[in-house]
N, C-alpha and C positions, 0 to 999 in steps of 0.2 A: 572783563570778558563781554565780547560782542557775541550776541547769539542771533542765529539768523533762522528765520520760520518761512519755509515755503508752503504756503497754503493752498487747498484745493487743486494740489497739482495733478496734472493729467499723466499719471504714471499708475497704469492698471492691468492687469490681464484680461484677455479676451472675456466679455460679459456673455453671462450664459444665453442672453437673446441671440447672439449670433454664432452659436456653436454648430449650427446646421447649415450655415452660409457655405456655399459651394467654394468661394475662396478661402475661408477659414479651415474647410475640411483638407482643401489641397495643401494649405502650409501645414497643417497639422501631420498630414502624412510625411511630407517633405522632412519635417524638423523632429518626426517620431514621438511627438509629445501631444498629450491630451490638449485641445483646445483650449481649457481654463486654466493650463499651465504655461499658456504662451502669453507674451506681452503684446497688447493692444498696439499696433504701429501704423500711423497712418500713411506712411511711405508705401507699405504693403497692403493695406487694407483700406485705404481711403473711399472707395467706391461702397464697400459693405458697411463702413461707418455711415457714410452718408446716407444709406438706405433704412438702417436701422435706428439710428439718431441724427435725422436731418436738423434738428434743432441747434444741436452741440457737435457736428461734425468737423467745423474749423477749428476746434480746439481739443478734442479729444485724440488720445493715441500720440502722444509726443515723448517718449521716452528718450529720444534724441537731445532733445534741451538739456535734459538733466546729466547725461555724459558731457555734454559740454560744460555745464554749471559746475559738477563737482571736480572735474579737472581744474577749472580757473580757481575754485575756493582751496582746494588740496594745495595747490602751489603758493597761493599767498602768502605773504610775510607773516601775518600775524596767526595764520593756522599752523606754520613752522615753529612759532614762538608760542603755540598752546594757547593762545587768547581768542579762537574761534570755536562755536559750537554751532553746529548744522543740524536741523530737523525739517524732514520732509514729510506734510500731511498730505495725503491724497483726497480725492473726491470721493472715495468711499470710506473716509475717516480711517484710513490706516496711516498711523504714525511711524515713519522709518528715523531710527536716530543711527547716526552716522559717527563713527569712531574717527576723529580727527589724524589718526595715523594712518587709516586706510589708504592704501597705494590704489587709485581709481584707474582701471585700465585704460590704455589709450586706444584698444581697438572698440569700435561700437558694439562688434558682435558680441566681443568677449563680456562687455560690458551688460548688454542686454541679457545673455545667459545668466550672468551673476544676480540681475535683478528678478529673472525668472525663478531661480534658485530661493532667493529670498522671500518671494510671495507663497513659495511651498512650503518652505522649512521655517518659516518665522525669524530666521538669524544665519548669518554667515560668520562661521568662526575660522580662524587661523591657528592653529595650536590652541593655546589659552585665549586667545584674544578674539573678543567680539568686534567683527568690521562693521557690521549692519544688523541690527535688530529691529522687530516691528511690534508693536502693541495697538489695539484697537482703541481709538480716542478721536473724540471730536477736535475741531481746531481751537475751540475756547479751553476745552480740556487741557490739550496738549500744551498752549502756550502757559496757563495757570500751572501747570506741574512743571515746567521746564525752562519756563522764560526767566529772565536775570533782569532786575532792575526796570527803568521806563519802558514802556512799549509804545512803538511808533509804527503805524501801518502806512506803507506805501499805496497811495491811491492816485492815479492820473488826475482825479478832480479835486483832490484836497488841497490844502494851504499851502501855496508856492513857497519853497525854503531855499534858500542857496546852499549848496553842498557845504559850506563853510559853518551853518548853521545846523546842520542835521544832527550830529554827535553832539549829547549835553552829558553825557557822564560815562565813564569807563565801564560801567555795567550797564548795559543797554539791549532792548531785545527790538529788532526789526522784522515785520510782516511783509513777506513780498506775494505778489500773486504767482502760483506755479503753473501759469498757462499763458498762451500767446496772444489771446484776446479775450475780449468780453470782460466780465465783472466776477467777483468771489461769489461762491453758492453760498458758502458760510456767512453767518448773521456776524459780523464784527464791529457791529454798530456801537456797542457798549464797551469797548476795550480800545485803549490806546487814542494818541492824536493820530489824524490822518494827513498826510502830507504827501507833496509832489514836488519832483526837482527838474520837471521838463514839461513841455506843455503838448507832448506827444507821446503815446505808448511807446516803451522801450523793451528790449528783451531782458528777460529776467536775471543774466548773467551780467549785462550792462549795469542794471539798477545795484545788483550785489556789488559789482566792482566799485561803484560811486560810493557806496556805504563804507566798504573796506577802505578805500582811500580816505575819505573823511576821518575815518575811526584812527587809522594810522597817523594822519596828521594831530588829531586830537591828544592821543598819547605819546607824540613826540617821535615817531619812527620815521 
């Protein structure tokens, strides 16, 4: 089993500090939802994020990258074969567990609505099946609870390894930063080895895709 953890992911609802912001108020009225039940989306609220969180405005509010990521992972061969387990840990220490059989909406707006529902209700069901569920857990607690095998942390400044040497066992856990720039917020200094596969920052779906390709090669697919 290949287990992927996306840690400190920039997937969250609008923080309380922003609720009275003019742009947030307008969006709330348009969507007919309370600000705290709306996803923080930098494509809609970049100026507001920059005003309230200037030190982290370049990375916060990126649900779009998880829409792309989950569609990529969902359609991978190892996911179809039941060999992939995916967890999304957010900057607010909310752990999202993804059912591998969940069909990810191709429409971003539908995906965003689904994530808003998930944060509000704590789980998304289809009949008896739980598609997504959440629990309050730190990154380390999450990895210790649901990780499988040896843990490897993807880090741009980590030990450089080739893709051929990335996967070392059939049961292995990889930690990937769930953000577009910067470093982990969580302290991961005492867990796993730190490795890099390229000398520049890559998108999270590119990193995940390289790991999946390496895993499929390792297991002979």
